[in-house]
N, C-alpha and C positions, 0 to 999 in steps of 0.2 A: 679558175672561173673569175671573170671579172667582177668588180664589187657590184657594179650597177644589174649586171645579171641574178647577183645573190640576193640583193634586196628584192626584185621584181618577182624571183621562186620563192622567198620568204614571206611575201605579201600573198602570192597564189595560196601557198600553202595554209596560211592564216584565214584569208576566205574559205578555203574547202573546209576547214577544221569546223570554221564558224559554221557552215551549210551543215554539215555532219550533226552539228548540236543543236540546230534548229530544226532538221529533218523536216517534219509535215507541217511545222506550225509556220514555218516562212517558203513562200513558192518560189520556184527555182527561178522565177522571173524578178525576183528583189536583188539577184546576184548578177554579175556579170557573164558571160555564157563561158569565159574563158575560165573563171573561179570552180566552176564543177560541171560535170556531165552528168547527165540524164541518169545514167547507170549508178553513178555515186550517190546522186539524189534517191533513186529507189531503194540503195540498200540501206542508207542511212533512216530513211521511212520506215522500212522494215524491221530495222531493228529497234527502232522507236516505238512500234506500234507492237511489240512483243511483250514488251516490259510489262509487269504487273498493275494494274491501277488501283487494287485495293489497298490502299493505307491503314493499318490500325493504328489510329489514335488513340493513345492511351492518355488517361487523364495524368496531367504533370502533378508530382509529388507537392504536397500542402501541409500547412502547419497545422497541427494539433494546438487546440487553447484547453487549458483549465482553469474551471473557476472554483470560488469558494462557494459555499451552501448557498449565498445569496443569489449566485447566477449572475454576478455582478463583477464582483473583486476578483481579479486576475491573479491567478495562482502561479503557473509556470506556461511555458509553449515547450512544445516537442516537436523536434524537426531536423529531418535531413536537407531540406531547401526551404530556407524562410520563404514560403509563399501562402499567400491566402487568395483564392480566385474571386471575383467579381463578375457580375453577370454584366453584361454590354451596357444597359440602361445604367448602371452605378458606375461605369468608367466616366468620369467629366468629359465635356463634349473637347475642352482646353486640352486634356491629357490625349485625346484620340486625334484631334489635329497636330499637335507638337509630333507625334510619333510618325504619323504621314507625312508630313513636312521634312522630317530629318528622314526617312527610311524608304518612303514610296509614294510619291507625290501622285502616280497615275493609278494608284490600286482600284480605285473604282472603276477606271476604264478598261482594263485589261482581262483576259481569262485566266490569270495566274502565270503567265510567263511573259514577260518584257522582249518579245524577239528581236528587235533592233536595238535596244538597248544591250542586250548579250552579246550582238554582234560589234557594237561600236567600243563595248570594253574590252572585248576579245582582242581586238586588232590593236586598240590602244595600249593595253598591257603587253601585246608581243611586242612592239614596237620599243615599248619601255625597259623589255628585259624583267622586269618586276611586278608584281600588283600593284597596280595605280587606280582601277577604278573597278568596283563593284558592279555586278549586274543581276542580283537577284532581288525579286521581287518580294515583296512583304511576305507572300502567300508562299513562297518558296523558303524562305526562312523560316516560316512557321513548320513547313515540313521536315526541315532539318530538325527543328527541334523535337518534332513530333518521333522521327526516327530516332533519334538519341533516348527518348524515354521509352520508346517503347523495343529498345534493345534489350536480349537476355544474355548478351556476353559482351566482355569489353573491347574485343574484336569488332563487333558490330557498332560500336559507338566508336569509335576509331573511322570506320566506314563511314559514319554519317556524317565526319566533320571533316574530313581530310580533304584537301585541294585538288581533285581529278576531275579529269571530263567524264568518268564513269559515273561519280557522283550528282554533276551537274545534269546530266542527261535524266538522271534517275528523279532528282528533284522536279524537274520540268514536268515529266510524266504523271508525278504525284499531283503538284501543285494544280495540274489542269484536271484531273480528278476529282482533287479535293474543291476546287471552285462548283464543280457538278453536284456536289453533296452537302455542302454547306452556305451558307449565306455569307454577303462580304462581313457582315456587322459579327456575324459567329466565328469567323477567319481573325478577323479582328481584334476582338475581345481574347480569341485563344493564344493570339501573339503578345499582347500586352499583358495575360496572366503569365505568360511561360518564360519570358526574355529575362535575361539575366542582367540586372542593375549594377553590379559589383557591390563590393562589401557583404556578401553573405545574401543579398538580398534579391530575393526572385519573384517578378511578377510587380507590376505598379503600385499595389498594396503596400507590400514589404518596403520596396523603393522609398515611397513617401513616408512610413514610419521610422525607417531607419537614416534615411538624409534630413527629413524635416519634422520629424515627431509630431507630424500630423496625419489626419484621413485623406485621400486622394480627394475628396469632395472640397478640401480646403484649399488647394494648391492655388498658388496665382499663376499666370501664363509665364512669368518669367520660371517659376521653378518647374513646371512642366515643361518646360524648352530644355532646362539643365537636365531632368530626368530622362528626357528623350535622347539629348545628346549621347548619355552613358550606354545605349544601347549598344552601338557601333564600336565603342572602347571601353566596356566596361572597367572599372578600377585604373584607370591612365590617367582620371582628375584627382589629384590629391588637392580639394580644395581647402585644407588647412594650411599649406604653407603658402608664401606669397607667389613663388614661378606658377605652383599647382593651381593655385587661385585663379591668377591670371590667365592661363590657358582653360580652365573651366569657364570663366566668363565668356571668353572669347567665342568658346564652342555654342554656350548655350545663345549669345548674342547672332551666332550664325543660325542657330536655328529658328529663333525670334524673326529673324530677317528673311529666311525660308515662308514663314507662315504669314509673311506678308503677300508672298508672291502666289503662295495657295489661297489666298483671300480670307485666311482664317482670324487675321488682326490687320488691322489698319497702320500706315506708317506711324501715326501718333501715338496709337497704344503700344506697337513695338518698341518706340522710341523712348516711351513712358516705362516700360519694363526692363529696358537695358539700365536705365538709371538705378533700379531696385538693388539694394545690398544683398549678395548671396552670402546667406548665412545656415552653412550646412552644420546639423548638430550631429552627424555621424553616431549615432545611438544605435549600436548594434542590438538586434533582438535577441534576449535571455533565450536559453536553452538547455533545457533538461533541469534535474531536479537540484543540481548544486547552483542555478541561478533563477531560484524562487523569487516571488514577489516578495517576501520577508523570510529574512535568515533560518528563523523557527520552523520554516515549514518544511524544509528540504528531508526531514523523518517523514512525513505524512505522504511527500509526494514520491517518497521513494517507494512506501508502502503501496500507494496506488499504482505505480510500473511493476512493482512485482504481483499485484493482483491481475493486473492486465495481462502478465505474461504467462497467468494461469489458463487464458481463456480460449481455451479450443478455436471458438468461433472465429478469430481473429487469424488463425494461421495454423500450420501444420507443427510449427515447431516455435519455441520461445524466440528464436531469431525472425522467422516470419511475422510474429506477433509485433515485434518490437518496431519491425520497419513498417508494419503497416499503423501505427500510433504515429511514429515519425514522417509518414506520409500521406497518411488518409484525410487532413483535413477535418478530424474530428472537434465537436465542440461538446465539453464534458464538464457536467457541472459535479463537485465532489460534493462529499460530506462534511469537510471543513468548516468547522463554526468559528471565525476568526474571534470571535469574543471568548469563547471557551478556552481556545488554544492559546489566548493570550494571558487568559487566568492562570493556566496550568504553567507558562515558562515564567512568570514574574514570579509565582512562588518556588518554583524549581531552582532558579537563578538567585533568589533571596536567601535559599540556604546551603548550595553547593555551588563550586566553582567550577570551571570546564576542567580544568588541571588536576580533580581530585579523583582520587583512584575510585571511589565511590561512584557510583551511577545515580542517579535519582533521578527516575522514571513514571511520569504517569502518562494515561492510557484514559481515554475517553470514549464510552458508546452510548445511545440512544436506545435505550429499553423499549422492545417493540418493532425496532426496523433495523437495528443491527449497524446503525449509521455511524462511521466512527469520528468523532466531532473532534477529535484534535489528540496529538501525540507529541510530548516535551519530554527532554533530558537535558542533563547538564553536560552536552557534547555539543560538535559544531560539524553539520553535515557538510562534509568535504573531502575530495580525494586528497588534498595535499598534506601528507603526513612525515614532510621533512623536519617539521620544528616538535614532534610530538614525543613525550616523553617515554623513557624505556615501561615495556611492560613489568605490572605487578607481579606476574608469574616469575617466583625466583629463578627457575631453569630459564624461561627466556631471557631474563634479566642479566645472566649470567654471559648469554650468547650474545648480548646486544641489541636484542630483538626490542623494537617499539611496540608499545600498546597503543591502545585506542582512544586516546585523550591527548589533547583535546578534540583533535579532527578524526572522523571515521565516517563512515556507510556502510557500516554494519547494521544488521537490522535489530537493533538491541530492543527494540519494543514488542515488535510483531515475530519475529522469530524468521528462521530462513539462513541459506547458506550456513548450515552447522549450528547455528545459534537455535538451540532446544529449550532456552528457558532458564529460570530459576525456581529453586524451591521456595514454597510459599507458606508453608507451616501452617499454622491451625485455620486459613483462610479455608483448609480443604474439609474442616468437619462440617461443614454445610452440607456436602454430599451425603453423609450418613445420615443427617436428618433428612433429606428429600427421601432415601432409601427407604430409612423406617416407614416415615409417613406412607410411602406407597404400599408398604406391607402390611399396613393397619395401626402402627402404633401413634398413638396418639401424642401432640405437645407435651401432654401432662405424665407421660412414660416417666415413672421414677427408677433411678439406679442410684444404689449406694456406691458414690465415688469415695473409695478407700485412697488411702497413701500410695498402694500401687494396685494394678490389675494384672495375675497370671492367667496367660490366654494358653489354650490346648495347643498350639503351634511350635512344633518342635524348632529350636533354634541353634546354631553352633556361632561359635565367636563369645567374646567377652561381654559386648554392649548389650544393655536390655535383655540379659541372660538371667534368668529365674531357675535354678535346678534344670536348664535343658529346655526351657520354656521361653519364648517371649513373653516380655513383661513389661506395660507401661507404666511409667509413673510422672506424680506430676511436678512441676519445677518449683513449687514450693517445697516439695517432700510431705506434703501434709494430704490429710483425707479431709472430705467435704462432706460426708453425710450423704443422704438421700437429696438426690435435685431432679429435676424437670429438664426438659429439653431447653425451655427459657432461660432457666438459672443456670445448667451447665454450659450454654452458648455464652451467654452474657457473662461468665467468669473464665472461660476456655478450658476446661476441666478434661485432661487427659483421660483419665479413668472413668471418665463417662462414655465417651463416645468411642472408646476402643470397645468396650462390651457392647455399645447402641450398633457399632458396624457389623459387630457379629451375631446379633439379634437380628439385624436386617439381612445380613448375607454380606459377608466383604464384596463378594462379585457384583451384588445389586449396587453397592456403595460406588464400585469402580465404574459401574454402567452407567449410572448416573450422572457422574463428571463426565462421562462420553457423551452423554445425551446433550448435556449443556455446554460441550464445545471444547474439554481438555483433550488434546491429542495424542500426549504421549510421546512425542516423539524425541524423548532421552532415552526411550528403550533401545535395545539392541534389535536390529530388523531394518529390515529396507522399507516395510510400509506396515500399516496400523495391521492389517488380517495377520502379520508375521509376529507381533508384538505378544510375545507366548507372557510375559508379565502380567498385563492388563487384561489379558485375556483368559488366565490361568489363577484367579484371584484370591482363592478360597482361604487361604492362609496369608494373605497381605495385611496385617492388622495395622502394619504401621502406615498404611495408605492414609488413613483419616488425619493424622498427623502432618503432613504434606511435604512426605520424601520425594515426590514425584515431580518433575520441573513442568514451569509454565509460565506463560508470559503475561505481562502486564494485560496485554488487550485482549489474551482469553480469558482471563480470570475476570477482568473486568465484565465481558459479554458473558460469563457463566451467573454470575449475580444479577446481570440486567435480563436474564431469561427468567428468574422467578420475579422480577419485577414486573415484568411483562406477564405475569397470570401463566407461566409454563412455556410460553411461545419463544421458541430459540429463534433466531434470525441471525445468518453467516454474518459474519462481520464484511463490511462492506464501505470502500472507501468514494463509492459513485451514486450520485441521485439519478442522472441520467445521463446519457450517451445520444447524443445526435450526428449522424454522417454529414458528409461534406455537402448531401443534397436537401439535410433538413430532416431526415428519417428518422424517427425514436428507435432505438435498438433496444429490444427485450433484454439482452444482456446485463444492461444497466440495473432491470427490475429487482427489488429486496427478494431474498429467498428465506422464508420462516416457513415454520413448522410447528404444532403444537406437541410439544416433548414430555410434557410433565401436565398431569391434571392441574386444571386451575386451582382447586382447592387446595391440594397437596403444596403447589406454589405459594399459594397465599400463605397456607401456615409455616412454610420453611421461612417467608419474608417477615411472619410476625415475630419467629424466634430471634432473626438475624435482627431485628429492632434492638435488642436489649444489650448488643456489645458495644451500640454507640450512645449509649445513654438515652436514648427512646423509652417510650413505653408502648410496651404490646396493647393489642386491642383487647387483651382479656387482664392488663394489667399484671402479669405474673413474672417481669423479670427479675425481680428481689436481688440487685446488685449488678455491677457490671466492670468490665475490664476498660473502658474509654469514654468515662461520661462526659468527656469534654466536645465531643463531636457535633452532640445534638444542639448544645447552646452556640457553638460556632457556626454551622450552616445556617442556623435558623428556620429549617424545616424540617419536616417528618424524613426521619434516613432509616437505611439497614446499613449492615455490612459487617466485615470482622478484620480485624487484626491477625498478623501471621508472623512468628518468629521460629527460625531454624537452630538446630544444634549450634553452640558458639554464634550464637547470632550474626550467622553467614549471611544472612537477607532478615530483613525486614520488611512487613509489607503491611498496607490497610488498603481496604477496598470500601468505599461509601457510595450508597445510591439513594437519589430521590427517586420519585416517578417518572421524571423526565432525564435524569442523567446519573450515568454509573462512573466513577472513575477509581480507577486502582493505580495503587504507588507502589512501587518496589524499592528499595535501598541495597543495593549490592554492588560488588566489583565483577565487572562481567568478564576481567581478564584474567581474574583469579577467583573463582568460588570458593576458595577455601580461606580467604580473610577474613575475620570475626569483626566484631565490635559493631555491629550496624546497629543504629539507634533509631527506635522510635519516635525519640524527640526532634528527629529530622524529617522523617517520612509521614509521620502522623499530621503534624501541622502544614506540611504543603500539600496533602490531600484535601483535610477539613479545609483551610483557608481558598484553595483553588474552586472546591466545589461552592464554596459561599460566595465568592466571585461571580463564578460562572453562573450560577442562578438568580444574580440580581436582576430583578425586573419580570421575574418569571412566576407565574402564579404558584399557591401554596396546594399541594395536591396531597390527600392522604391516602395511606393505603389501604388497598381493600380488606375486611375483616373476615379472617376462614371462618367456615363453618364449626359451631358448637362440637359438633360430632367428631370432627378430627382434631379439634384442640382438646377437648376431655377423653374422648372415646368411651368403649364401652366398659370400664373399669370393675374389676373382678379382685377379691381379696385374697391373699395369697396365705394359706396356713402357716401357721406358726410351728415349724418342725426343729426348733432349737433344741440340740443336746439330743437329739433321735438318732440312731444308727442311720449311717447313710441310706442303705439298701431301703429300709421302711421309708425315709424321707422322700427319696425318689418313688417309691410306689405312691405315697399319698399325695405328691405333686402330679403326676401324671393321670391320677385317677379323676383330679381336678382339671383334665383337658391341657396342662401346659406342657411345654418343651423343657426338658430336664436335663443339665450336662452339671460336671463336677469339676470345681477349679481343680487343678493338678498340684497346687502348692498349698500347704497348711497354713491356715493362720492364728494369730491370739485369739483364745477365746476363752470364757470360763468352763465352758464344756470339757467333757473327758476327750481326751485325745482320741482322735479317729471318728468321733460323732460330729453332727452338724453344729459350726458355729452359727451359719446364719444363711440368709439367701440374698442375693443380688437378682434384679430388685427385693425390696423388701415392703410389707404393707399391701399394696396394690400393684397392679399391673393390669395391662391389656387381655382381654379374654384370649386365650389360648396362646400367650408370649412365651418366652424365652427367660426360665428361672435357673440361674446358676446357684450351684449350692457349693460353699464354704466349708472347708474342713478345719477341725480346731485340732491347734496341736498342744492344748492342755497346756499354754505359759502364760493365761491370764489375758486380762484385755489391755491393750498397749495405749489408749486413752489419745485420741487425735483428734480435737474437735474440728470442726467447719470453720473457715475464715475468710474474709473477703479478698479477692482478687485487685490486685494491683499492677500498673504499668502495662505489660504489653500482655497479661492474662498468666494466672498460673501454670496454665497447660501450655499453650501456645508453642507446640511443638516440641516442649522439652522431652528429650530422651525416646522422642518419636522417630528421630531419623534413621536408627538401627535396624537393623534386620531381623526378620522373624518369618523366611518362608521356607525352613526346615528342610524338608526334601529336594527343595527347589532350588537351594543354596547354589548346588555345583553347576546349574544350569547357566548362569547368568555373572555377570563379574560384581564381584562384590562391594564396588563402588556404587553399585545401581541400589544393593540390596542394604545397605547401610545409609542410603541417603546421602552421603558425602560425593556428591558427582561434581567433575569438573567442567567449566563452562568455557568453552575456547574462545579466545580472542583473537 
């Protein structure tokens, strides 16, 4: 074939294909007769007309913004694509005109398809052998972006962007259909909000922030022209280098000159804009919890994201919910109080280093709302563990396994992903107080707190075993004589609270903890309904001494429930959630229920004022384990310390009316490490609460009723030295519930007779009276004494099993309270 004939044929073929692309859009008269027969035009038109004209334009992914509780302080941003859509009226006119000058100067004139432009570009590209000219209108580009975002599979995304005739024909049809359904302004806004500008910036808002760190409304004409130039070649202009900057300026100036041609700028304005120095910031928008506005906010941010991923309203699976967060354009005001967070973090860092094996963890909750105001720990929230120290767990250390210090993303303070928490020691005694008050025992209930208390609960093993029965002992080894709830809680006496839990019912004590938010996730089982231990707790006497694990957040919220007059509020990291259209979502509302009667909660709170050195409403504390707290905080407080066997953990929970902070000191990588000191955790909590309460009003706790404080007290008959059977008969006839202690005690009375009762003197009407049996060996003489440090009780000897016939059902590690917290 001659070269001339080949060129003629190629040109004819080009025109024919061009005609097919144009179809019914361009009349046959617009083309030479030799280029297209009537039959070919009809075939193209029929095919074009059969294409679907309904394009589902899904909303493009948008960035979600998290703010602190003030609604202004940026906390974090979450996105798959960095984008925030703006309505048309908020897109500056200079930006709109710059984009039109760069992309589609006839946008407001065509019906979505520039047929002559397509023909011209097709012929030019055919002759060049490569793509030299584009012919897509701005509407067609918007169609292409919309198809990509509406795709359900990867192949559909490829089909939406590949350079084929089929794709071009489809875009033309959809473009004309969209022009019938949307206004020009809506299409232009959609395009400007959807287009990719490079540097992980989608849409004009993100581009403006990433490249110039300013709102779009503050852009100059030169900056708008630079951004408009990026749309066609995103990422091609590296304005931070010499050569790249020159190319970027040239392309910007080209757009500025095009704006003169469209009438958007005068030549003088364009010339002035060309003189403007190009200052690109290149500030990539932070993404996720590892890039929060403050390094100490990472653990709170992670808690929020875990909370979000549990909310079924955002999707069927955790993956769907995460995608919703990172693409939904939500505005989320969190509960984080920067002042509270700063107070806690400052006091944590003052006392522990990030490389220390001990984790000093503080969690703050607002009573009455469940708002989590802060989470602080001496760790760095980071996924980079390359420089982490070896685990403190000896077995893992031998294998060279790294621990969680200094960097970790483990939910140390809130639980989850296998983290079930840590033993809280005597802080759990508050639950026996609540259960006893609910059953009718007043705060004035007196129990003779001896050096040890032997229960009727059979036990195997050596620890806390008194003749085959579980027995509680005080850490001091002393007895303390008759005490009421105020005094016993202030001194933290084990041999008061174990019998109190029995009087109230151990299951009732466990149930009180459940109502106040303790979850028992350290139990064997897949869900709480399966948790045999906490659901069959009749003989779990050691529970009240804090052998079950909890988290700083759970314990803080449990105490906050009492401060809120018995109203339990599910802990939440959210104040409000608004979707991309500004609608407030109910999922962000607080979830509160009255779980403890108001008077019971106030009475328990009144008892809890004693351990911190405060005065109860009835001035009945008479001693305390931690007198410094009230003076340091400078406000009315309630709370409690806790220590486990061998000091594997040390805790302090303190609360004012407005804020509850719970602090734990333990090794999250190896819970068997002992030596945790109250000299570290106590001041961290005390001074953090003091600092967090600065500027807040002093609020007094409500006074419980006199009835629940003193109750209806009746005298207990003196049955000392009487036969046990006779004593039981006398006491039952007076309406008491009577039991006999399994182990004999030293007494002046003959062996086998009654040595005395617990309580003695007076007790609540219909209450439990335990008969102590004499061994005839005389009086041991253990006078009561004051408590010091973490308290003479504080969980000492309390972490040892007492489940008797249930021992075989569960791992001994749980029964004894010596559990391992995984790292």
